[in-house]
C-alpha positions in Angstrom: 8.5 4.5 7.6 11.1 4.5 4.8 9.9 3.0 1.5 12.7 1.1 -0.2 11.0 -0.7 -3.1 7.6 -1.0 -4.8 6.5 -3.6 -7.3 3.1 -3.6 -8.9 1.8 -6.0 -11.6 -1.7 -6.1 -13.0 -3.2 -3.1 -11.4 -6.2 -1.7 -13.3 -4.7 1.8 -13.1 -2.1 0.9 -15.7 -4.4 -0.1 -18.5 -5.8 2.0 -21.3 -7.2 -0.1 -24.2 -5.9 2.3 -26.8 -2.4 2.6 -25.3 0.5 0.3 -24.9 1.3 0.7 -21.2 3.0 -2.1 -19.3 1.1 -4.2 -16.8 3.4 -3.2 -14.0 6.7 -1.9 -12.8 9.3 -2.0 -10.0 10.9 1.0 -8.4 13.9 0.8 -6.2 13.8 4.1 -4.2 17.3 3.4 -2.8 18.8 4.3 -6.2 17.5 7.9 -6.0 19.5 10.6 -4.3 17.7 12.3 -1.3 15.3 15.0 -2.4 12.1 15.5 -4.3 10.8 12.8 -6.6 8.3 13.8 -9.3 5.9 11.5 -11.0 5.1 12.7 -14.6 3.0 11.0 -17.2 -0.2 11.2 -19.2 -3.6 10.4 -17.7 -4.1 6.7 -17.2 -0.4 5.9 -17.0 -0.5 4.8 -13.4 0.7 7.8 -11.3 -2.2 7.7 -8.8 -2.2 3.9 -8.7 1.5 3.9 -7.8 0.8 6.5 -5.0 -2.0 4.4 -3.6 0.2 1.4 -3.4 2.9 3.1 -1.4 1.4 2.1 1.9 1.1 -1.2 3.7 -2.7 -1.6 4.1 -4.4 -4.3 2.0 -6.6 -1.8 0.0 -6.2 1.2 -2.2 -7.4 4.3 -0.3 -9.0 6.0 -3.3 -11.1 3.0 -4.3 -13.9 1.1 -2.6 -13.8 -2.6 -2.0 -11.1 -5.1 -1.5 -7.6 -4.9 -2.9 -8.2 -7.7 -5.5 -11.0 -5.6 -7.1 -8.3 -3.2 -8.3 -6.2 -5.8 -10.1 -6.9 -7.5 -13.4 -4.4 -10.3 -14.0 -4.5 -13.8 -12.6 -0.9 -13.3 -11.3 -1.1 -9.7 -10.1 1.3 -8.5 -7.4 1.5 -5.6 -4.9 4.8 -5.8 -3.1 6.2 -3.1 -0.8 9.6 -3.2 1.0 10.0 -0.7 3.8 11.9 0.0 7.0 10.3 1.0 10.3 11.7 1.4 13.8 14.9 -0.4 12.9 13.3 -3.4 11.2 12.9 -4.3 7.6 9.5 -5.3 6.2 8.1 -6.9 3.1 4.4 -6.7 2.4 3.6 -9.1 -0.4 0.1 -9.4 -1.9 -0.4 -12.2 -4.4 -3.6 -11.4 -6.2 -5.9 -13.2 -8.6 -7.6 -10.3 -10.3 -9.7 -12.7 -12.4 -11.2 -14.4 -9.4 -11.1 -11.4 -7.1 -9.1 -12.9 -4.2 -5.7 -12.4 -2.7 -3.2 -13.8 -0.2 -1.1 -11.2 1.6 2.0 -11.9 3.6 4.1 -9.8 5.9 7.8 -10.5 6.6 9.7 -8.8 9.4 13.4 -9.0 9.1 13.0 -11.9 6.7 10.7 -13.9 9.0 7.1 -14.6 7.9 4.6 -13.0 10.4 1.4 -14.4 9.0 2.1 -17.9 7.5 -1.3 -18.5 5.9 -1.6 -15.2 4.0 -4.9 -14.5 5.7 -5.9 -10.8 5.3 -7.3 -10.7 8.9 -4.0 -11.8 10.4 -2.1 -9.4 8.1 -4.3 -6.5 9.1 -3.7 -7.2 12.8 0.1 -7.2 12.2 0.0 -3.9 10.2 -2.3 -2.2 12.8 0.1 -3.2 15.6 2.8 -1.3 13.6 0.9 1.7 12.4 -2.5 1.8 14.0 -5.8 1.8 12.2 -6.0 2.8 8.6 -8.0 5.9 9.6 -5.3 7.2 11.9 -2.5 6.3 9.4 -4.0 8.1 6.5 -5.2 11.1 8.5 -1.7 11.5 10.0 0.2 11.1 6.8 -2.0 12.2 3.9 -4.2 15.2 4.2 -6.2 16.8 1.4 -6.8 20.6 1.1 -10.2 20.7 2.9 -9.6 17.8 5.4 -9.0 18.4 9.1 -6.5 15.6 9.2 -5.5 14.0 12.5 -6.9 16.9 14.5 -10.3 16.2 13.0 -10.5 12.7 14.4 -12.8 11.9 17.4 -10.9 11.8 20.7 -11.5 8.1 21.1 -9.9 7.4 17.7 -6.8 9.3 18.6 -6.3 7.7 22.0 -6.7 4.2 20.5 -3.5 4.6 18.6 -1.6 6.7 21.1 -2.3 4.4 24.0 -1.3 1.3 22.0 2.2 2.6 21.2 
C-alpha cells in the first residue's frame, strides 16, 4: 500500500481549547522525496491523530468506539488516497461529529465501490483488500511488547492467507 494523500477535518485530536490549532489539514505525500518523514509538534497538535488516520479502516486504532466519535464538526472528513496492487483507491468518510454518524465511500480507479456509503459494505470491500483489521494492524504496526503477526491464533492467520 502506497499512501498518496491524507485529508482530515474536524478530528478531536487537533483541538486544544487554549491553543489556536487548525481544525484539519491535507498532506500530499507525493510532494516529498523518498526517505524518512518526521512528525514534529507540541502535545495535542495532531501527530497521533494523523498517524491513526493513515489507514483505510473506518475507526481509529488507538480509540474505542466508532469513527464518528473521534470527530467534532458537523462537516468532518477523513479522506485517504492510496495505491495498492496496481489500483488507485480513495477512502472518503463524511462525518457528522455533532450527531455521531458517518457515511464512508470507497472508490477503486475512480469507480464507486459502495454506492450508499454504508459502513458494513465499506468494511467488506476493505477486508477483501487487506484482510481483517486484526491481521492488518498486527502485520504492519507492532509495539515493543507485542508478538505481532506471529502472536495471532493459527485460525486468524489462515483466514487472510487463504483468502488471498
